[in-house]
C-alpha positions in Angstrom: 55.3 27.8 -39.0 55.6 27.1 -42.7 53.6 24.2 -44.0 55.6 21.2 -45.2 54.9 17.5 -45.5 58.2 16.2 -44.4 61.8 17.1 -44.0 63.6 16.2 -47.2 66.0 17.6 -49.7 68.0 17.1 -52.9 69.4 19.9 -54.9 71.9 18.5 -57.3 72.7 15.3 -59.1 76.3 15.8 -58.0 77.1 14.0 -54.8 75.8 16.0 -51.9 76.3 15.0 -48.3 73.9 15.7 -45.5 74.9 18.4 -43.0 73.9 21.0 -40.3 74.9 24.4 -38.9 74.9 27.0 -36.3 77.1 29.6 -34.7 80.6 29.5 -33.3 79.9 28.4 -29.7 80.5 24.8 -28.7 77.3 22.7 -29.1 75.4 21.6 -26.0 75.3 17.9 -25.6 72.1 16.0 -24.9 71.2 15.9 -21.2 72.0 12.6 -19.4 68.8 10.5 -18.8 66.8 12.8 -21.1 63.0 12.3 -21.1 62.8 10.7 -17.7 60.2 13.2 -16.4 57.8 13.3 -19.4 55.4 10.6 -20.3 53.3 10.0 -23.5 50.2 7.9 -24.0 50.0 6.1 -27.4 46.7 5.6 -29.2 46.3 3.2 -32.2 44.3 5.1 -34.8 42.8 2.0 -36.2 42.1 1.3 -39.9 39.4 1.6 -42.5 38.9 -2.2 -42.3 42.2 -3.4 -43.7 45.6 -4.0 -42.1 47.5 -0.7 -42.3 47.3 3.0 -41.7 49.7 5.8 -42.6 49.1 9.2 -41.0 50.4 12.2 -43.0 49.6 15.3 -41.0 47.7 16.6 -38.0 46.0 19.9 -37.2 46.7 22.0 -34.0 43.4 20.8 -32.6 44.4 17.2 -32.9 42.7 15.9 -36.1 44.8 13.5 -38.1 44.7 12.8 -41.8 46.4 10.2 -44.0 45.6 7.0 -45.8 44.4 3.6 -44.7 43.6 0.2 -46.2 39.9 -0.7 -46.5 38.3 -4.1 -46.1 38.5 -4.5 -49.9 42.2 -3.6 -50.0 41.7 -0.1 -51.4 43.9 2.8 -50.3 41.6 5.6 -49.1 42.1 8.9 -47.3 40.8 9.3 -43.8 40.4 11.9 -41.0 40.7 10.8 -37.4 38.9 13.0 -34.9 37.3 12.6 -31.4 38.7 9.0 -31.3 37.0 7.9 -34.5 38.5 7.3 -38.0 36.3 8.4 -40.9 36.8 7.5 -44.6 36.9 10.5 -46.8 34.3 10.5 -49.6 35.4 9.7 -53.2 33.5 10.4 -56.4 35.2 7.5 -58.2 34.4 4.2 -56.4 37.6 2.3 -57.3 40.0 5.2 -56.9 43.1 5.1 -54.7 43.7 8.3 -52.8 45.4 9.7 -49.8 44.9 12.8 -47.6 48.1 14.8 -47.0 47.2 18.1 -45.5 44.6 19.8 -43.2 44.1 23.5 -42.6 42.7 25.3 -39.5 39.3 25.5 -41.2 39.0 21.7 -41.4 39.5 21.5 -45.2 41.6 18.5 -46.2 43.7 18.1 -49.4 45.3 15.1 -51.0 45.9 13.3 -54.2 44.2 10.8 -56.4 46.9 8.3 -57.1 45.6 7.3 -60.5 43.6 10.3 -61.8 46.1 13.1 -62.3 44.1 15.0 -59.7 44.4 16.9 -56.5 41.4 16.5 -54.1 40.0 19.0 -51.6 37.5 17.8 -49.1 35.0 20.4 -47.9 35.1 20.9 -44.1 31.3 21.1 -43.7 30.0 18.5 -46.2 33.0 16.2 -46.6 32.4 16.3 -50.4 35.5 16.1 -52.6 36.4 18.7 -55.2 38.8 17.6 -57.9 41.5 19.8 -59.4 42.7 18.1 -62.7 46.3 18.6 -63.6 45.7 17.5 -67.2 46.7 14.3 -69.0 50.0 15.8 -70.3 51.2 17.0 -66.9 53.1 14.8 -64.5 51.1 13.2 -61.7 50.8 15.2 -58.5 53.1 13.5 -56.0 52.7 15.7 -52.8 50.5 18.4 -51.4 53.0 20.7 -49.8 50.4 22.8 -48.0 46.8 23.9 -47.7 46.3 27.5 -46.5 43.6 28.7 -44.2 41.7 30.2 -47.2 41.9 27.0 -49.2 44.9 27.6 -51.5 46.8 24.5 -52.3 50.5 24.1 -53.1 51.4 20.9 -54.9 54.5 19.3 -56.3 54.3 17.5 -59.6 57.1 15.1 -60.4 57.4 12.6 -63.2 60.4 10.5 -62.1 62.6 13.6 -61.9 62.2 14.2 -65.6 59.5 16.8 -65.3 59.3 18.6 -62.0 56.9 21.5 -61.3 55.2 23.4 -58.5 51.6 24.5 -58.9 49.4 26.7 -56.7 45.6 26.5 -56.9 43.7 29.6 -55.9 39.9 29.4 -56.1 40.3 26.4 -58.3 42.6 28.0 -60.8 46.2 26.6 -61.1 49.3 28.7 -61.5 52.6 27.2 -62.4 55.5 28.5 -60.4 57.8 28.4 -63.5 61.5 28.0 -63.1 64.8 29.9 -62.9 65.6 28.7 -66.4 62.5 29.4 -68.5 63.7 27.0 -71.2 64.3 24.1 -68.9 61.7 24.2 -66.1 62.6 21.7 -63.3 61.3 23.1 -60.0 61.0 21.4 -56.6 58.7 23.3 -54.2 59.5 22.4 -50.5 57.5 24.8 -48.3 55.5 28.0 -48.0 54.2 30.4 -45.4 51.0 32.3 -44.6 52.1 35.2 -46.9 52.0 32.8 -49.9 55.8 32.8 -50.3 57.0 29.5 -51.7 60.6 28.2 -51.5 62.5 25.3 -53.0 65.0 24.7 -55.7 65.0 25.1 -59.5 67.3 24.1 -62.3 69.8 26.8 -63.5 72.4 25.0 -65.7 74.3 21.8 -66.4 77.8 21.3 -64.9 78.3 18.6 -67.5 76.0 16.6 -69.7 74.8 14.4 -66.8 75.1 16.8 -63.8 72.4 19.4 -63.2 72.8 22.4 -60.9 69.8 23.8 -58.9 69.6 27.1 -57.0 67.4 28.0 -54.0 64.5 30.2 -54.8 61.7 32.2 -53.3 58.5 32.7 -55.3 56.0 35.5 -54.4 53.2 37.2 -56.4 54.0 35.3 -59.6 57.8 36.1 -59.5 60.5 33.6 -58.8 63.7 35.0 -57.3 67.1 33.2 -57.3 68.5 33.4 -53.8 72.1 32.7 -55.1 74.7 30.6 -53.3 77.3 31.0 -50.6 80.2 30.9 -53.0 81.2 29.8 -56.5 83.6 27.0 -57.2 84.8 25.2 -60.3 84.7 21.4 -60.8 86.1 19.1 -63.4 88.6 20.0 -66.0 87.1 23.4 -67.0 87.7 26.1 -64.4 85.0 28.2 -66.1 82.3 25.7 -65.0 80.6 26.9 -61.8 79.3 23.9 -59.9 77.9 25.8 -56.9 74.3 24.9 -56.1 71.8 24.8 -53.3 68.2 24.5 -52.2 65.8 26.3 -49.8 64.2 23.9 -47.4 61.8 26.0 -45.3 60.4 29.5 -44.7 58.8 30.8 -41.6 55.9 33.3 -41.1 58.4 36.2 -41.0 59.9 35.3 -44.4 63.2 33.9 -43.0 64.5 31.1 -45.3 66.8 28.3 -44.4 68.5 25.8 -46.7 71.8 24.4 -48.0 74.3 25.8 -50.4 77.9 25.0 -51.6 80.4 27.6 -50.5 83.6 28.7 -52.2 85.5 25.7 -50.9 82.9 23.3 -52.4 81.5 22.3 -49.0 77.7 22.0 -48.5 76.8 24.4 -45.7 73.5 25.4 -44.0 72.4 29.0 -44.7 69.9 31.6 -43.5 68.4 34.1 -46.0 66.8 37.2 -44.5 66.1 40.7 -46.0 67.9 39.8 -49.2 71.1 38.6 -47.5 72.3 35.0 -47.4 74.6 34.1 -44.5 76.3 30.8 -43.6 75.7 29.3 -40.2 79.1 28.9 -38.6 78.9 26.0 -36.2 80.7 22.7 -37.1 83.1 24.7 -39.4 84.9 21.6 -40.6 81.7 19.6 -41.4 79.2 19.3 -44.2 76.1 21.0 -42.8 72.4 21.2 -43.8 69.4 23.2 -42.5 66.2 21.3 -42.7 63.5 23.5 -41.1 62.8 26.8 -39.3 59.9 27.6 -37.0 58.3 31.0 -36.3 60.5 31.4 -33.2 63.5 31.4 -35.5 64.8 28.0 -34.2 66.5 26.0 -36.9 66.8 22.2 -37.2 69.7 20.9 -39.1 72.2 18.1 -39.6 76.0 17.8 -39.5 78.2 15.2 -41.2 81.8 14.3 -41.2 83.5 11.6 -39.1 80.0 11.4 -37.4 76.5 12.3 -38.4 73.9 14.0 -36.2 71.1 16.4 -35.7 71.2 19.8 -34.1 68.9 22.6 -33.1 70.2 26.2 -33.4 68.4 28.7 -31.1 69.5 32.3 -31.0 73.2 31.4 -31.4 73.1 28.4 -29.1 73.6 24.9 -30.7 72.2 21.8 -29.1 73.0 18.3 -30.4 69.9 16.1 -30.5 71.7 12.8 -29.8 70.3 9.4 -30.3 68.6 6.4 -28.6 71.9 4.5 -28.4 72.2 3.3 -32.0 74.0 4.6 -35.1 71.2 6.4 -36.9 68.8 9.2 -36.1 66.5 10.9 -38.6 64.2 13.9 -38.1 60.8 14.0 -39.9 59.1 16.9 -38.1 60.0 20.2 -36.2 57.5 21.9 -33.9 56.8 25.5 -33.0 58.1 24.9 -29.5 61.4 23.4 -30.7 60.4 19.7 -30.7 62.2 17.4 -33.0 60.3 14.1 -33.9 61.6 11.3 -35.9 63.2 7.8 -35.8 66.4 6.6 -34.0 67.9 3.2 -33.7 68.5 1.7 -30.3 71.6 -0.1 -29.1 70.3 -3.3 -30.6 69.5 -1.6 -34.0 65.7 -1.4 -33.6 64.1 1.7 -35.0 62.1 3.7 -32.4 60.1 6.8 -32.6 61.3 9.7 -30.5 60.6 13.3 -29.5 63.4 15.7 -28.4 63.1 19.1 -26.8 65.5 21.2 -24.8 68.2 18.4 -24.6 65.7 15.8 -23.5 65.1 12.8 -25.8 62.1 10.6 -25.1 61.8 7.1 -26.6 58.2 6.6 -27.8 58.7 2.9 -28.6 59.1 0.9 -31.8 58.2 2.9 -34.9 58.7 6.3 -36.4 57.3 9.8 -35.4 56.3 11.8 -38.5 54.8 15.2 -37.4 54.1 17.3 -34.3 51.5 20.1 -33.8 51.5 23.3 -31.8 50.2 21.7 -28.6 52.8 18.8 -28.8 50.7 16.0 -30.1 52.7 13.6 -32.3 51.7 11.2 -35.1 53.6 8.4 -36.7 53.6 4.7 -37.2 54.5 1.5 -35.3 54.7 -1.4 -37.7 51.7 -1.1 -40.0 49.6 0.9 -37.6 49.1 4.6 -37.3 49.8 6.0 -33.8 48.9 9.3 -32.0 51.0 10.2 -29.0 49.8 12.7 -26.4 51.4 13.9 -23.2 49.8 12.5 -20.1 48.6 14.6 -17.2 51.3 13.2 -14.8 54.9 14.3 -15.7 56.5 12.6 -12.7 56.5 9.0 -13.9 60.0 7.9 -15.0 59.3 5.8 -18.0 57.4 6.7 -21.2 54.4 4.6 -22.4 54.9 2.7 -25.6 
């Protein structure tokens, strides 16, 4: 699946509602008593000597990276493997840093929170290599992904005033540029093993204070505008086109999902494939949004209207994710086997981590699940602690472990 740090989006300073999508069949509701036959074991990752830990990503073989507080109250990157948390080396003794991505080769990438730098830790030696963005560039705010060969995709963002995407290959940075070369404001959101990058980029102003972004795909140094589902005018001037959108994710086959306004001015989820953008047609009267796609072609999205919810689209079949009994459910990760992980409130309003798959929702206990790997391991937080959840050997016990 494409590499992404989290499920997020924002493509226009005009008001945009969250949404979802799918096909025309009635959505399948969550199964009653979901999750009763699957059990997870929770492991506290520990800390680097302080009071908190925040995991950011995990590899398919179960290594976890993130940041943790040291005994001297410093924020430092860590890797957790074989049951032990290790502090990542830092060439500047008083620097604050965090690890945000790990690749199959064991390389780790993150950012120096104070030094305008991206850090790559060598898999064999653990030594950090610093990629300086330059004093005049905005600070790196997020490592979007780290490829198997060590390429790094990074988002630079200076409070939404200057937004850029940078790819480093062999230590050399390449700016993705923008759809408007005179006003480059680009938000990279995901990439795939082919090196194709997707996101949104500024195209024009709808008025002096409202900016319009379009979804893009970047490949081989060229950024392509994916267009929108339909044009529509807003305000007093019928000549002003207010249609915008963003690309949220791309899978290994190059299929892109995202959100665009249609000709009626509604925000709708889309799929872009082989040069063609099409609207997902489920929930036709709702605002919809696509958040992620895996390599099986399953799509995670949201719908909004009189109610808000999550859905998974799978080969034309739509399944509602449901909730843990409360009013809010948010997705933060989407797995290769169709798992959705995130946070949902209970009937009493307490936020709990959850994992959902095939109409079965499992309550993982108080906290928030943030990412899932190919074998179904999950990482997240409970209070100020980092937690790793793994399936237990016995699936027949009725209640999950917290």
